[in-house]
PDB file of N, CA, C and O in Angstrom:
ATOM      1  N   UNK A   1       2.789  15.337 -16.433  1.00  0.00           N
ATOM      2  CA  UNK A   1       3.269  13.981 -16.607  1.00  0.00           C
ATOM      3  C   UNK A   1       3.652  13.400 -15.246  1.00  0.00           C
ATOM      4  O   UNK A   1       4.149  14.113 -14.375  1.00  0.00           O
ATOM      5  N   UNK A   2       3.420  12.130 -15.080  1.00  0.00           N
ATOM      6  CA  UNK A   2       3.783  11.414 -13.866  1.00  0.00           C
ATOM      7  C   UNK A   2       5.302  11.411 -13.718  1.00  0.00           C
ATOM      8  O   UNK A   2       6.028  11.116 -14.667  1.00  0.00           O
ATOM      9  N   UNK A   3       5.770  11.742 -12.523  1.00  0.00           N
ATOM     10  CA  UNK A   3       7.198  11.675 -12.220  1.00  0.00           C
ATOM     11  C   UNK A   3       7.419  10.513 -11.264  1.00  0.00           C
ATOM     12  O   UNK A   3       6.702  10.360 -10.276  1.00  0.00           O
ATOM     13  N   UNK A   4       8.422   9.697 -11.572  1.00  0.00           N
ATOM     14  CA  UNK A   4       8.748   8.534 -10.759  1.00  0.00           C
ATOM     15  C   UNK A   4      10.153   8.736 -10.203  1.00  0.00           C
ATOM     16  O   UNK A   4      11.139   8.615 -10.929  1.00  0.00           O
ATOM     17  N   UNK A   5      10.235   9.044  -8.910  1.00  0.00           N
ATOM     18  CA  UNK A   5      11.520   9.172  -8.230  1.00  0.00           C
ATOM     19  C   UNK A   5      11.909   7.767  -7.804  1.00  0.00           C
ATOM     20  O   UNK A   5      11.196   7.117  -7.039  1.00  0.00           O
ATOM     21  N   UNK A   6      13.037   7.308  -8.302  1.00  0.00           N
ATOM     22  CA  UNK A   6      13.345   5.899  -8.254  1.00  0.00           C
ATOM     23  C   UNK A   6      14.838   5.663  -8.078  1.00  0.00           C
ATOM     24  O   UNK A   6      15.632   6.603  -8.092  1.00  0.00           O
ATOM     25  N   UNK A   7      15.211   4.388  -7.910  1.00  0.00           N
ATOM     26  CA  UNK A   7      16.619   3.996  -7.844  1.00  0.00           C
ATOM     27  C   UNK A   7      16.799   2.717  -8.665  1.00  0.00           C
ATOM     28  O   UNK A   7      15.961   1.816  -8.624  1.00  0.00           O
ATOM     29  N   UNK A   8      17.896   2.652  -9.405  1.00  0.00           N
ATOM     30  CA  UNK A   8      18.165   1.504 -10.288  1.00  0.00           C
ATOM     31  C   UNK A   8      18.167   0.176  -9.542  1.00  0.00           C
ATOM     32  O   UNK A   8      17.737  -0.841 -10.086  1.00  0.00           O
ATOM     33  N   UNK A   9      18.632   0.177  -8.337  1.00  0.00           N
ATOM     34  CA  UNK A   9      18.800  -1.044  -7.560  1.00  0.00           C
ATOM     35  C   UNK A   9      17.542  -1.487  -6.812  1.00  0.00           C
ATOM     36  O   UNK A   9      17.541  -2.542  -6.178  1.00  0.00           O
ATOM     37  N   UNK A  10      16.488  -0.705  -6.880  1.00  0.00           N
ATOM     38  CA  UNK A  10      15.270  -0.942  -6.094  1.00  0.00           C
ATOM     39  C   UNK A  10      14.298  -1.868  -6.853  1.00  0.00           C
ATOM     40  O   UNK A  10      13.812  -1.495  -7.921  1.00  0.00           O
ATOM     41  N   UNK A  11      14.009  -3.062  -6.321  1.00  0.00           N
ATOM     42  CA  UNK A  11      13.094  -3.970  -7.018  1.00  0.00           C
ATOM     43  C   UNK A  11      11.665  -3.435  -7.101  1.00  0.00           C
ATOM     44  O   UNK A  11      10.963  -3.717  -8.072  1.00  0.00           O
ATOM     45  N   UNK A  12      11.222  -2.673  -6.109  1.00  0.00           N
ATOM     46  CA  UNK A  12       9.873  -2.115  -6.135  1.00  0.00           C
ATOM     47  C   UNK A  12       9.765  -1.032  -7.217  1.00  0.00           C
ATOM     48  O   UNK A  12       8.716  -0.861  -7.839  1.00  0.00           O
ATOM     49  N   UNK A  13      10.857  -0.314  -7.424  1.00  0.00           N
ATOM     50  CA  UNK A  13      10.909   0.688  -8.496  1.00  0.00           C
ATOM     51  C   UNK A  13      10.836   0.007  -9.858  1.00  0.00           C
ATOM     52  O   UNK A  13      10.085   0.437 -10.734  1.00  0.00           O
ATOM     53  N   UNK A  14      11.613  -1.048 -10.031  1.00  0.00           N
ATOM     54  CA  UNK A  14      11.641  -1.782 -11.290  1.00  0.00           C
ATOM     55  C   UNK A  14      10.255  -2.324 -11.624  1.00  0.00           C
ATOM     56  O   UNK A  14       9.809  -2.234 -12.768  1.00  0.00           O
ATOM     57  N   UNK A  15       9.580  -2.883 -10.637  1.00  0.00           N
ATOM     58  CA  UNK A  15       8.239  -3.419 -10.854  1.00  0.00           C
ATOM     59  C   UNK A  15       7.242  -2.304 -11.170  1.00  0.00           C
ATOM     60  O   UNK A  15       6.355  -2.481 -12.004  1.00  0.00           O
ATOM     61  N   UNK A  16       7.386  -1.159 -10.506  1.00  0.00           N
ATOM     62  CA  UNK A  16       6.505  -0.024 -10.773  1.00  0.00           C
ATOM     63  C   UNK A  16       6.694   0.473 -12.197  1.00  0.00           C
ATOM     64  O   UNK A  16       5.713   0.726 -12.898  1.00  0.00           O
ATOM     65  N   UNK A  17       7.928   0.616 -12.631  1.00  0.00           N
ATOM     66  CA  UNK A  17       8.223   1.060 -13.998  1.00  0.00           C
ATOM     67  C   UNK A  17       7.657   0.053 -15.007  1.00  0.00           C
ATOM     68  O   UNK A  17       7.072   0.451 -16.015  1.00  0.00           O
ATOM     69  N   UNK A  18       7.824  -1.221 -14.746  1.00  0.00           N
ATOM     70  CA  UNK A  18       7.295  -2.261 -15.628  1.00  0.00           C
ATOM     71  C   UNK A  18       5.766  -2.139 -15.735  1.00  0.00           C
ATOM     72  O   UNK A  18       5.208  -2.257 -16.827  1.00  0.00           O
ATOM     73  N   UNK A  19       5.096  -1.903 -14.609  1.00  0.00           N
ATOM     74  CA  UNK A  19       3.639  -1.736 -14.582  1.00  0.00           C
ATOM     75  C   UNK A  19       3.220  -0.533 -15.433  1.00  0.00           C
ATOM     76  O   UNK A  19       2.281  -0.619 -16.224  1.00  0.00           O
ATOM     77  N   UNK A  20       3.921   0.581 -15.262  1.00  0.00           N
ATOM     78  CA  UNK A  20       3.592   1.791 -16.011  1.00  0.00           C
ATOM     79  C   UNK A  20       3.745   1.570 -17.518  1.00  0.00           C
ATOM     80  O   UNK A  20       2.895   1.991 -18.304  1.00  0.00           O
ATOM     81  N   UNK A  21       4.823   0.914 -17.908  1.00  0.00           N
ATOM     82  CA  UNK A  21       5.049   0.630 -19.331  1.00  0.00           C
ATOM     83  C   UNK A  21       3.980  -0.312 -19.871  1.00  0.00           C
ATOM     84  O   UNK A  21       3.445  -0.092 -20.958  1.00  0.00           O
ATOM     85  N   UNK A  22       3.668  -1.367 -19.109  1.00  0.00           N
ATOM     86  CA  UNK A  22       2.661  -2.351 -19.515  1.00  0.00           C
ATOM     87  C   UNK A  22       1.293  -1.697 -19.735  1.00  0.00           C
ATOM     88  O   UNK A  22       0.527  -2.104 -20.608  1.00  0.00           O
ATOM     89  N   UNK A  23       1.008  -0.678 -18.925  1.00  0.00           N
ATOM     90  CA  UNK A  23      -0.284   0.000 -19.004  1.00  0.00           C
ATOM     91  C   UNK A  23      -0.228   1.289 -19.829  1.00  0.00           C
ATOM     92  O   UNK A  23      -1.152   2.102 -19.786  1.00  0.00           O
ATOM     93  N   UNK A  24       0.852   1.466 -20.572  1.00  0.00           N
ATOM     94  CA  UNK A  24       1.029   2.621 -21.472  1.00  0.00           C
ATOM     95  C   UNK A  24       0.814   3.953 -20.772  1.00  0.00           C
ATOM     96  O   UNK A  24       0.170   4.854 -21.310  1.00  0.00           O
ATOM     97  N   UNK A  25       1.360   4.068 -19.564  1.00  0.00           N
ATOM     98  CA  UNK A  25       1.276   5.314 -18.797  1.00  0.00           C
ATOM     99  C   UNK A  25       2.580   6.071 -18.992  1.00  0.00           C
ATOM    100  O   UNK A  25       3.651   5.583 -18.633  1.00  0.00           O
ATOM    101  N   UNK A  26       2.483   7.264 -19.564  1.00  0.00           N
ATOM    102  CA  UNK A  26       3.675   8.086 -19.773  1.00  0.00           C
ATOM    103  C   UNK A  26       4.218   8.551 -18.424  1.00  0.00           C
ATOM    104  O   UNK A  26       3.459   8.922 -17.528  1.00  0.00           O
ATOM    105  N   UNK A  27       5.527   8.524 -18.296  1.00  0.00           N
ATOM    106  CA  UNK A  27       6.141   8.966 -17.050  1.00  0.00           C
ATOM    107  C   UNK A  27       7.558   9.444 -17.312  1.00  0.00           C
ATOM    108  O   UNK A  27       8.181   9.117 -18.322  1.00  0.00           O
ATOM    109  N   UNK A  28       8.038  10.233 -16.360  1.00  0.00           N
ATOM    110  CA  UNK A  28       9.428  10.686 -16.368  1.00  0.00           C
ATOM    111  C   UNK A  28      10.142   9.949 -15.242  1.00  0.00           C
ATOM    112  O   UNK A  28       9.751  10.056 -14.079  1.00  0.00           O
ATOM    113  N   UNK A  29      11.183   9.204 -15.583  1.00  0.00           N
ATOM    114  CA  UNK A  29      11.966   8.473 -14.590  1.00  0.00           C
ATOM    115  C   UNK A  29      13.032   9.413 -14.044  1.00  0.00           C
ATOM    116  O   UNK A  29      13.779  10.028 -14.805  1.00  0.00           O
ATOM    117  N   UNK A  30      13.097   9.519 -12.716  1.00  0.00           N
ATOM    118  CA  UNK A  30      14.067  10.403 -12.075  1.00  0.00           C
ATOM    119  C   UNK A  30      14.891   9.569 -11.094  1.00  0.00           C
ATOM    120  O   UNK A  30      14.384   9.102 -10.074  1.00  0.00           O
ATOM    121  N   UNK A  31      16.153   9.396 -11.419  1.00  0.00           N
ATOM    122  CA  UNK A  31      17.068   8.624 -10.571  1.00  0.00           C
ATOM    123  C   UNK A  31      17.401   9.462  -9.333  1.00  0.00           C
ATOM    124  O   UNK A  31      18.103  10.469  -9.427  1.00  0.00           O
ATOM    125  N   UNK A  32      16.892   9.040  -8.180  1.00  0.00           N
ATOM    126  CA  UNK A  32      17.004   9.838  -6.958  1.00  0.00           C
ATOM    127  C   UNK A  32      18.450  10.095  -6.550  1.00  0.00           C
ATOM    128  O   UNK A  32      18.761  11.170  -6.038  1.00  0.00           O
ATOM    129  N   UNK A  33      19.324   9.143  -6.766  1.00  0.00           N
ATOM    130  CA  UNK A  33      20.711   9.291  -6.325  1.00  0.00           C
ATOM    131  C   UNK A  33      21.503  10.262  -7.195  1.00  0.00           C
ATOM    132  O   UNK A  33      22.657  10.561  -6.886  1.00  0.00           O
ATOM    133  N   UNK A  34      20.910  10.754  -8.267  1.00  0.00           N
ATOM    134  CA  UNK A  34      21.574  11.721  -9.152  1.00  0.00           C
ATOM    135  C   UNK A  34      20.958  13.120  -9.034  1.00  0.00           C
ATOM    136  O   UNK A  34      21.265  14.001  -9.837  1.00  0.00           O
ATOM    137  N   UNK A  35      20.097  13.323  -8.041  1.00  0.00           N
ATOM    138  CA  UNK A  35      19.385  14.588  -7.909  1.00  0.00           C
ATOM    139  C   UNK A  35      20.070  15.527  -6.927  1.00  0.00           C
ATOM    140  O   UNK A  35      20.897  15.123  -6.110  1.00  0.00           O
ATOM    141  N   UNK A  36      19.695  16.790  -7.038  1.00  0.00           N
ATOM    142  CA  UNK A  36      20.233  17.809  -6.135  1.00  0.00           C
ATOM    143  C   UNK A  36      19.728  17.571  -4.709  1.00  0.00           C
ATOM    144  O   UNK A  36      18.732  16.879  -4.495  1.00  0.00           O
ATOM    145  N   UNK A  37      20.423  18.149  -3.761  1.00  0.00           N
ATOM    146  CA  UNK A  37      20.035  18.041  -2.359  1.00  0.00           C
ATOM    147  C   UNK A  37      18.623  18.575  -2.138  1.00  0.00           C
ATOM    148  O   UNK A  37      17.882  18.040  -1.314  1.00  0.00           O
ATOM    149  N   UNK A  38      18.249  19.616  -2.861  1.00  0.00           N
ATOM    150  CA  UNK A  38      16.911  20.205  -2.726  1.00  0.00           C
ATOM    151  C   UNK A  38      15.829  19.187  -3.102  1.00  0.00           C
ATOM    152  O   UNK A  38      14.829  19.061  -2.394  1.00  0.00           O
ATOM    153  N   UNK A  39      16.017  18.473  -4.190  1.00  0.00           N
ATOM    154  CA  UNK A  39      15.036  17.473  -4.621  1.00  0.00           C
ATOM    155  C   UNK A  39      15.008  16.307  -3.642  1.00  0.00           C
ATOM    156  O   UNK A  39      13.931  15.834  -3.278  1.00  0.00           O
ATOM    157  N   UNK A  40      16.171  15.841  -3.215  1.00  0.00           N
ATOM    158  CA  UNK A  40      16.240  14.744  -2.256  1.00  0.00           C
ATOM    159  C   UNK A  40      15.528  15.130  -0.962  1.00  0.00           C
ATOM    160  O   UNK A  40      14.798  14.319  -0.392  1.00  0.00           O
ATOM    161  N   UNK A  41      15.735  16.358  -0.495  1.00  0.00           N
ATOM    162  CA  UNK A  41      15.070  16.828   0.724  1.00  0.00           C
ATOM    163  C   UNK A  41      13.549  16.858   0.556  1.00  0.00           C
ATOM    164  O   UNK A  41      12.815  16.566   1.501  1.00  0.00           O
ATOM    165  N   UNK A  42      13.084  17.203  -0.617  1.00  0.00           N
ATOM    166  CA  UNK A  42      11.632  17.212  -0.871  1.00  0.00           C
ATOM    167  C   UNK A  42      11.070  15.790  -0.796  1.00  0.00           C
ATOM    168  O   UNK A  42       9.996  15.580  -0.233  1.00  0.00           O
ATOM    169  N   UNK A  43      11.776  14.829  -1.350  1.00  0.00           N
ATOM    170  CA  UNK A  43      11.337  13.436  -1.302  1.00  0.00           C
ATOM    171  C   UNK A  43      11.352  12.927   0.142  1.00  0.00           C
ATOM    172  O   UNK A  43      10.457  12.186   0.548  1.00  0.00           O
ATOM    173  N   UNK A  44      12.360  13.318   0.911  1.00  0.00           N
ATOM    174  CA  UNK A  44      12.406  12.965   2.337  1.00  0.00           C
ATOM    175  C   UNK A  44      11.190  13.542   3.055  1.00  0.00           C
ATOM    176  O   UNK A  44      10.542  12.854   3.844  1.00  0.00           O
ATOM    177  N   UNK A  45      10.890  14.793   2.780  1.00  0.00           N
ATOM    178  CA  UNK A  45       9.738  15.467   3.398  1.00  0.00           C
ATOM    179  C   UNK A  45       8.432  14.741   3.056  1.00  0.00           C
ATOM    180  O   UNK A  45       7.610  14.501   3.941  1.00  0.00           O
ATOM    181  N   UNK A  46       8.239  14.395   1.801  1.00  0.00           N
ATOM    182  CA  UNK A  46       7.029  13.702   1.354  1.00  0.00           C
ATOM    183  C   UNK A  46       6.864  12.376   2.098  1.00  0.00           C
ATOM    184  O   UNK A  46       5.747  11.967   2.416  1.00  0.00           O
ATOM    185  N   UNK A  47       7.981  11.713   2.370  1.00  0.00           N
ATOM    186  CA  UNK A  47       7.953  10.397   2.994  1.00  0.00           C
ATOM    187  C   UNK A  47       8.061  10.423   4.512  1.00  0.00           C
ATOM    188  O   UNK A  47       8.390   9.404   5.119  1.00  0.00           O
ATOM    189  N   UNK A  48       7.795  11.543   5.126  1.00  0.00           N
ATOM    190  CA  UNK A  48       7.718  11.603   6.576  1.00  0.00           C
ATOM    191  C   UNK A  48       8.903  12.210   7.288  1.00  0.00           C
ATOM    192  O   UNK A  48       8.909  12.291   8.517  1.00  0.00           O
ATOM    193  N   UNK A  49       9.916  12.641   6.538  1.00  0.00           N
ATOM    194  CA  UNK A  49      10.989  13.399   7.134  1.00  0.00           C
ATOM    195  C   UNK A  49      12.191  12.635   7.663  1.00  0.00           C
ATOM    196  O   UNK A  49      13.136  13.260   8.144  1.00  0.00           O
ATOM    197  N   UNK A  50      12.195  11.301   7.595  1.00  0.00           N
ATOM    198  CA  UNK A  50      13.326  10.555   8.127  1.00  0.00           C
ATOM    199  C   UNK A  50      14.355  10.191   7.060  1.00  0.00           C
ATOM    200  O   UNK A  50      15.558  10.293   7.299  1.00  0.00           O
ATOM    201  N   UNK A  51      13.890   9.770   5.889  1.00  0.00           N
ATOM    202  CA  UNK A  51      14.784   9.342   4.819  1.00  0.00           C
ATOM    203  C   UNK A  51      13.975   9.327   3.529  1.00  0.00           C
ATOM    204  O   UNK A  51      12.746   9.379   3.556  1.00  0.00           O
ATOM    205  N   UNK A  52      14.679   9.254   2.393  1.00  0.00           N
ATOM    206  CA  UNK A  52      13.935   9.135   1.145  1.00  0.00           C
ATOM    207  C   UNK A  52      13.554   7.679   0.940  1.00  0.00           C
ATOM    208  O   UNK A  52      14.294   6.761   1.294  1.00  0.00           O
ATOM    209  N   UNK A  53      12.376   7.497   0.356  1.00  0.00           N
ATOM    210  CA  UNK A  53      11.841   6.168   0.083  1.00  0.00           C
ATOM    211  C   UNK A  53      11.391   6.165  -1.367  1.00  0.00           C
ATOM    212  O   UNK A  53      10.740   7.107  -1.820  1.00  0.00           O
ATOM    213  N   UNK A  54      11.732   5.115  -2.097  1.00  0.00           N
ATOM    214  CA  UNK A  54      11.354   5.024  -3.499  1.00  0.00           C
ATOM    215  C   UNK A  54      10.605   3.721  -3.744  1.00  0.00           C
ATOM    216  O   UNK A  54      10.805   2.748  -3.017  1.00  0.00           O
ATOM    217  N   UNK A  55       9.747   3.690  -4.757  1.00  0.00           N
ATOM    218  CA  UNK A  55       9.438   4.758  -5.688  1.00  0.00           C
ATOM    219  C   UNK A  55       8.425   5.750  -5.101  1.00  0.00           C
ATOM    220  O   UNK A  55       7.364   5.359  -4.614  1.00  0.00           O
ATOM    221  N   UNK A  56       8.769   7.013  -5.157  1.00  0.00           N
ATOM    222  CA  UNK A  56       7.856   8.089  -4.788  1.00  0.00           C
ATOM    223  C   UNK A  56       7.344   8.696  -6.091  1.00  0.00           C
ATOM    224  O   UNK A  56       8.124   8.990  -6.997  1.00  0.00           O
ATOM    225  N   UNK A  57       6.031   8.880  -6.176  1.00  0.00           N
ATOM    226  CA  UNK A  57       5.410   9.358  -7.413  1.00  0.00           C
ATOM    227  C   UNK A  57       4.790  10.734  -7.207  1.00  0.00           C
ATOM    228  O   UNK A  57       4.307  11.059  -6.123  1.00  0.00           O
ATOM    229  N   UNK A  58       4.812  11.536  -8.272  1.00  0.00           N
ATOM    230  CA  UNK A  58       4.172  12.860  -8.241  1.00  0.00           C
ATOM    231  C   UNK A  58       3.458  13.092  -9.564  1.00  0.00           C
ATOM    232  O   UNK A  58       4.011  12.850 -10.637  1.00  0.00           O
ATOM    233  N   UNK A  59       2.218  13.567  -9.469  1.00  0.00           N
ATOM    234  CA  UNK A  59       1.429  13.887 -10.654  1.00  0.00           C
ATOM    235  C   UNK A  59       0.619  15.139 -10.372  1.00  0.00           C
ATOM    236  O   UNK A  59      -0.243  15.150  -9.494  1.00  0.00           O
ATOM    237  N   UNK A  60       0.901  16.190 -11.121  1.00  0.00           N
ATOM    238  CA  UNK A  60       0.170  17.460 -10.987  1.00  0.00           C
ATOM    239  C   UNK A  60       0.108  17.956  -9.537  1.00  0.00           C
ATOM    240  O   UNK A  60      -0.936  18.415  -9.075  1.00  0.00           O
ATOM    241  N   UNK A  61       1.223  17.858  -8.836  1.00  0.00           N
ATOM    242  CA  UNK A  61       1.289  18.370  -7.469  1.00  0.00           C
ATOM    243  C   UNK A  61       0.761  17.427  -6.401  1.00  0.00           C
ATOM    244  O   UNK A  61       0.819  17.749  -5.214  1.00  0.00           O
ATOM    245  N   UNK A  62       0.244  16.260  -6.802  1.00  0.00           N
ATOM    246  CA  UNK A  62      -0.223  15.261  -5.842  1.00  0.00           C
ATOM    247  C   UNK A  62       0.854  14.186  -5.720  1.00  0.00           C
ATOM    248  O   UNK A  62       1.468  13.789  -6.711  1.00  0.00           O
ATOM    249  N   UNK A  63       1.070  13.726  -4.500  1.00  0.00           N
ATOM    250  CA  UNK A  63       2.173  12.800  -4.223  1.00  0.00           C
ATOM    251  C   UNK A  63       1.682  11.450  -3.739  1.00  0.00           C
ATOM    252  O   UNK A  63       0.639  11.348  -3.094  1.00  0.00           O
ATOM    253  N   UNK A  64       2.444  10.420  -4.057  1.00  0.00           N
ATOM    254  CA  UNK A  64       2.277   9.077  -3.492  1.00  0.00           C
ATOM    255  C   UNK A  64       3.609   8.728  -2.844  1.00  0.00           C
ATOM    256  O   UNK A  64       4.643   8.682  -3.510  1.00  0.00           O
ATOM    257  N   UNK A  65       3.571   8.484  -1.542  1.00  0.00           N
ATOM    258  CA  UNK A  65       4.790   8.112  -0.822  1.00  0.00           C
ATOM    259  C   UNK A  65       5.348   6.819  -1.380  1.00  0.00           C
ATOM    260  O   UNK A  65       4.638   6.036  -2.010  1.00  0.00           O
ATOM    261  N   UNK A  66       6.635   6.610  -1.137  1.00  0.00           N
ATOM    262  CA  UNK A  66       7.271   5.360  -1.538  1.00  0.00           C
ATOM    263  C   UNK A  66       6.630   4.181  -0.823  1.00  0.00           C
ATOM    264  O   UNK A  66       6.393   4.227   0.384  1.00  0.00           O
ATOM    265  N   UNK A  67       6.351   3.123  -1.583  1.00  0.00           N
ATOM    266  CA  UNK A  67       5.693   1.939  -1.016  1.00  0.00           C
ATOM    267  C   UNK A  67       6.256   0.677  -1.646  1.00  0.00           C
ATOM    268  O   UNK A  67       6.853   0.703  -2.722  1.00  0.00           O
ATOM    269  N   UNK A  68       6.046  -0.430  -0.941  1.00  0.00           N
ATOM    270  CA  UNK A  68       6.349  -1.748  -1.485  1.00  0.00           C
ATOM    271  C   UNK A  68       5.410  -1.968  -2.667  1.00  0.00           C
ATOM    272  O   UNK A  68       4.240  -1.586  -2.616  1.00  0.00           O
ATOM    273  N   UNK A  69       5.925  -2.585  -3.733  1.00  0.00           N
ATOM    274  CA  UNK A  69       5.118  -2.800  -4.930  1.00  0.00           C
ATOM    275  C   UNK A  69       3.951  -3.743  -4.647  1.00  0.00           C
ATOM    276  O   UNK A  69       4.123  -4.843  -4.121  1.00  0.00           O
ATOM    277  N   UNK A  70       2.765  -3.276  -5.012  1.00  0.00           N
ATOM    278  CA  UNK A  70       1.541  -4.063  -4.971  1.00  0.00           C
ATOM    279  C   UNK A  70       0.708  -3.567  -6.151  1.00  0.00           C
ATOM    280  O   UNK A  70       0.276  -2.414  -6.167  1.00  0.00           O
ATOM    281  N   UNK A  71       0.485  -4.420  -7.120  1.00  0.00           N
ATOM    282  CA  UNK A  71      -0.153  -3.995  -8.370  1.00  0.00           C
ATOM    283  C   UNK A  71      -1.518  -3.358  -8.156  1.00  0.00           C
ATOM    284  O   UNK A  71      -1.795  -2.297  -8.715  1.00  0.00           O
ATOM    285  N   UNK A  72      -2.372  -3.981  -7.359  1.00  0.00           N
ATOM    286  CA  UNK A  72      -3.720  -3.427  -7.125  1.00  0.00           C
ATOM    287  C   UNK A  72      -3.643  -2.065  -6.441  1.00  0.00           C
ATOM    288  O   UNK A  72      -4.326  -1.119  -6.831  1.00  0.00           O
ATOM    289  N   UNK A  73      -2.809  -1.984  -5.426  1.00  0.00           N
ATOM    290  CA  UNK A  73      -2.675  -0.732  -4.682  1.00  0.00           C
ATOM    291  C   UNK A  73      -2.101   0.370  -5.567  1.00  0.00           C
ATOM    292  O   UNK A  73      -2.536   1.519  -5.498  1.00  0.00           O
ATOM    293  N   UNK A  74      -1.122   0.016  -6.398  1.00  0.00           N
ATOM    294  CA  UNK A  74      -0.538   1.003  -7.304  1.00  0.00           C
ATOM    295  C   UNK A  74      -1.590   1.531  -8.266  1.00  0.00           C
ATOM    296  O   UNK A  74      -1.694   2.742  -8.462  1.00  0.00           O
ATOM    297  N   UNK A  75      -2.375   0.641  -8.872  1.00  0.00           N
ATOM    298  CA  UNK A  75      -3.436   1.071  -9.787  1.00  0.00           C
ATOM    299  C   UNK A  75      -4.433   1.991  -9.108  1.00  0.00           C
ATOM    300  O   UNK A  75      -4.823   3.015  -9.669  1.00  0.00           O
ATOM    301  N   UNK A  76      -4.847   1.628  -7.899  1.00  0.00           N
ATOM    302  CA  UNK A  76      -5.779   2.453  -7.124  1.00  0.00           C
ATOM    303  C   UNK A  76      -5.174   3.828  -6.838  1.00  0.00           C
ATOM    304  O   UNK A  76      -5.834   4.852  -7.014  1.00  0.00           O
ATOM    305  N   UNK A  77      -3.915   3.843  -6.397  1.00  0.00           N
ATOM    306  CA  UNK A  77      -3.255   5.101  -6.054  1.00  0.00           C
ATOM    307  C   UNK A  77      -3.048   5.986  -7.289  1.00  0.00           C
ATOM    308  O   UNK A  77      -3.159   7.208  -7.193  1.00  0.00           O
ATOM    309  N   UNK A  78      -2.753   5.395  -8.426  1.00  0.00           N
ATOM    310  CA  UNK A  78      -2.592   6.188  -9.665  1.00  0.00           C
ATOM    311  C   UNK A  78      -3.905   6.848 -10.051  1.00  0.00           C
ATOM    312  O   UNK A  78      -3.921   7.993 -10.504  1.00  0.00           O
ATOM    313  N   UNK A  79      -5.008   6.127  -9.873  1.00  0.00           N
ATOM    314  CA  UNK A  79      -6.328   6.721 -10.161  1.00  0.00           C
ATOM    315  C   UNK A  79      -6.612   7.862  -9.189  1.00  0.00           C
ATOM    316  O   UNK A  79      -7.150   8.897  -9.585  1.00  0.00           O
ATOM    317  N   UNK A  80      -6.249   7.676  -7.907  1.00  0.00           N
ATOM    318  CA  UNK A  80      -6.438   8.744  -6.922  1.00  0.00           C
ATOM    319  C   UNK A  80      -5.632   9.997  -7.289  1.00  0.00           C
ATOM    320  O   UNK A  80      -6.056  11.119  -7.013  1.00  0.00           O
ATOM    321  N   UNK A  81      -4.470   9.794  -7.910  1.00  0.00           N
ATOM    322  CA  UNK A  81      -3.653  10.927  -8.334  1.00  0.00           C
ATOM    323  C   UNK A  81      -4.263  11.655  -9.535  1.00  0.00           C
ATOM    324  O   UNK A  81      -3.909  12.797  -9.827  1.00  0.00           O
ATOM    325  N   UNK A  82      -5.192  10.972 -10.231  1.00  0.00           N
ATOM    326  CA  UNK A  82      -5.846  11.594 -11.377  1.00  0.00           C
ATOM    327  C   UNK A  82      -5.447  11.013 -12.721  1.00  0.00           C
ATOM    328  O   UNK A  82      -5.801  11.561 -13.765  1.00  0.00           O
ATOM    329  N   UNK A  83      -4.711   9.904 -12.705  1.00  0.00           N
ATOM    330  CA  UNK A  83      -4.318   9.268 -13.963  1.00  0.00           C
ATOM    331  C   UNK A  83      -5.432   8.360 -14.456  1.00  0.00           C
ATOM    332  O   UNK A  83      -6.143   7.746 -13.660  1.00  0.00           O
ATOM    333  N   UNK A  84      -5.577   8.280 -15.741  1.00  0.00           N
ATOM    334  CA  UNK A  84      -6.561   7.385 -16.348  1.00  0.00           C
ATOM    335  C   UNK A  84      -5.852   6.086 -16.731  1.00  0.00           C
ATOM    336  O   UNK A  84      -4.902   6.077 -17.514  1.00  0.00           O
ATOM    337  N   UNK A  85      -6.336   5.012 -16.165  1.00  0.00           N
ATOM    338  CA  UNK A  85      -5.699   3.717 -16.412  1.00  0.00           C
ATOM    339  C   UNK A  85      -6.667   2.816 -17.160  1.00  0.00           C
ATOM    340  O   UNK A  85      -6.331   1.673 -17.470  1.00  0.00           O
TER     341      UNK A  85
END
């Protein structure tokens, strides 16, 4: 299942979640600020090692770094991860 590492206050996260729901894509929402240090460190690592960036997505071991919301780019990246849209 797609995992969405996100933050409640993040507008790009909110838009990403809305897109996933609109397209009937099952996902697990993971509030980054409530996670263990180990998980936060992994998200930092995925995003280049300086800080965590959300929304960061993971599907079957493949990652999408946190990005500004762009509907076309998100759809393309989800397909690259192996999701059927």
